[in-house]
N, C-alpha and C positions, 0 to 999 in steps of 0.2 A: 530485425526491426521492420515493421510495416507502418509507415507514417501516413496519417490522414489529417488534412488541414481543414479547419473550420473558420468561418468569418468572425465568430464571436465566441467568448468563453461560455456563454449560456448555451449556444448550439453544441459545443463540444461536451459540456456537462450533461445535456439531455441525451446526446448520443451515447455517452458513457453509461448512463442509466439503462438504456436499451441493451447495451453490450453486457453489463453485469447481470441484468435481469434474465436475459436469454441464457447466459452461462449457468446461473443458479438453477434455472428450470431444467437444463440438461443434466446437471448433477443430481437433481431430485428424481429424475426419471429412472435412475439406476441405484440410488442410495436413499436410505430413509432420512438422512440429514445432509445438509450442505453447510459450508463455511465460507464467509466473506472475510478476507483480510484486507484492511485498508490502511493507508498512510495517514499521517497528520498534516499539519501545515494548512495553508490557505487554499491550495489548489482543489482539494476534494470537497470543500464546504458546500458549494452549490449543488454538486452532483449528489452528495449524501442527503441533502435536504429534499431533493426531488425523489430520491430512491426510497425515502421513508414512506412515501405514498404509493409505492408499487404494490400491485395486487399479487402478493406472494404468500405462501404458507410460512410466515415468519416464525411460527412456533417450531418449525423444523430447520431453522437456520441459526447458526452461531456466528458471532462477529468477533474478530480479533484485530490486533494491530501489527503493522510491520515493524514499528519501533515506538518507543515511549520515552518521554523525559521523566526521570525518577523524582517526581513531585507528588504531593497529595492530589487526589482526584478533584478536590475543590479548587485547585490552582488553575488559573486561566491558561497556563502553558501546558496543561495536561492534555495529551491527545485523547485519552479516554473521555475526558469532560467534553471535548469538541464532538466526539462521536455520539455521546449520549444526548447532546443538545441539538444535533443535526439529524442523525439517523434513527436513533432508538426512541422514536416517538411516533404517534399516529399508528398506522398499521404495523410498522416495524417495531413497536414497543414490545411485541411478543417475542422478538429475537432474544437469544441468550448471549450475554457478553462474556468472552473468554479472555482473560488477561494474557499478554505475551509473557510467558515465564517458563522456567525449566520444567516445572511441574506439568505444564500443559503442552510441552514441546511435541511429544509423541502424538497427541491428539491432533495438533495443528498439521503436522507432517502427513499423517495418515489420511486426513480429510481432503488432501489435495485441493486447497482452497481456491476460490475465485478471488483474484487479487487486484487491488488498485494501488498504484504506487506513483509517487511524484519524484521530482528532483530539484535540487537547489541550483541557484545561479552560479555556484562555485563548482558544480559537477558532482556533488554528493547525492546519494539516494539513501532512503531510510536514514539511519544514523551512521552511515559509513562515510567518514570524512577523510580527506587526503592525508591529514597529519596523524591519523590513528596508527599507533604502533602495531596494531594487529591487522593492518590493512590487507596484507597478502593472504592471511588466513580467512578473513571475512569475505574476500573476493574469489577464493579458490573454489570452483564448482565441484572439485573432487573431495572437498572436506565434508564430513557428516553435517546434515542439517542441524542448525543450532541457533541459540540466542546468546548474546554476550552483553555484559555490563561494561560500559566504556566511559572513560573520561578523556576529553580532548580539548585543546585550546580553542578549537573552532566552535565549541558550544560552552556557554557559561554554566550549564547544568549537566550533571551525570545523566547518562542515558542507557537504555537497553535496546538492542537492535537484533533483528533476525540477520542471519548471514545470507549471502547470495544463494547458497545451496537450499536453504529453507524456502526462500522466495521462488526458486525454480521448481519446487515441488508443486507449484500451482497448476491447476488444470487449465486455467485461463489467466492471462496476465495483461493488464492494461496500464499504461502510463498517461496521466494528464500533464501537459507541459504548456505553460502560458508565457508569452512575451518574447521579444526579439532576442534577448540574451540566451534564453533557453533554446530558441531555434538555432542559434549559432552553435551551441553545444551539441545539439542533435546532429548537425552537419559535420562537426569536427570535435569529437569527444576525447581524442587521443590523450593518454596519460592521466585521465581523470577516472575516478571510481565508476562513474556511470557508463563508461565505455564498455566495461565487461557485461553490464546488464543489456545494453543496446545491441550487443552481439548475439543475444539470445532470441528466441521466438516470442517477441513481445509486440503488442499493438500500441501505437503511440498516437494520441489525439492531441494536436497542437492548435492553438488559437492565439492571435495577437494579444 
């Protein structure tokens, strides 16, 4: 983990836009297409809104999710809806949305996406919660890259999540983390799902 601190969430979000934009440009220098994989929740909203205005060849970029609540796209709890309302507009409206699914798994893995991830104040990331009966499998970096449909008492809704192995296929990996509780977790994540992720080669942008 490489941690960078910012004085505001807006500053961190704008820096994240620069990071993601640069990483996508690098991907497109050697590949005809690139993929952005993003989390849901509130942390990426400002970043994705700014990113929608980035001067990129969006028709060569696909967008997918790290995890999703299994609800209709019209539901306000849908991560896809959030991404469509924040990122896939303006210049970025030309990007292609690729749902996180078993059908699209090979494409996501082979694309080596540029990835944006968050974490919860309980130490979960993506939809990998502490009480998940598949926790060891989801966090094992030696497992094949995959996505899993899960039900957990930590979430009132069924979900689909990438496992850690799929996330670690990323060519670039950035976490946005906001608030004092998350800062404490960054300093001492032992025993929580996010500890395994923070042990990887990941950039973390934190702001109060």
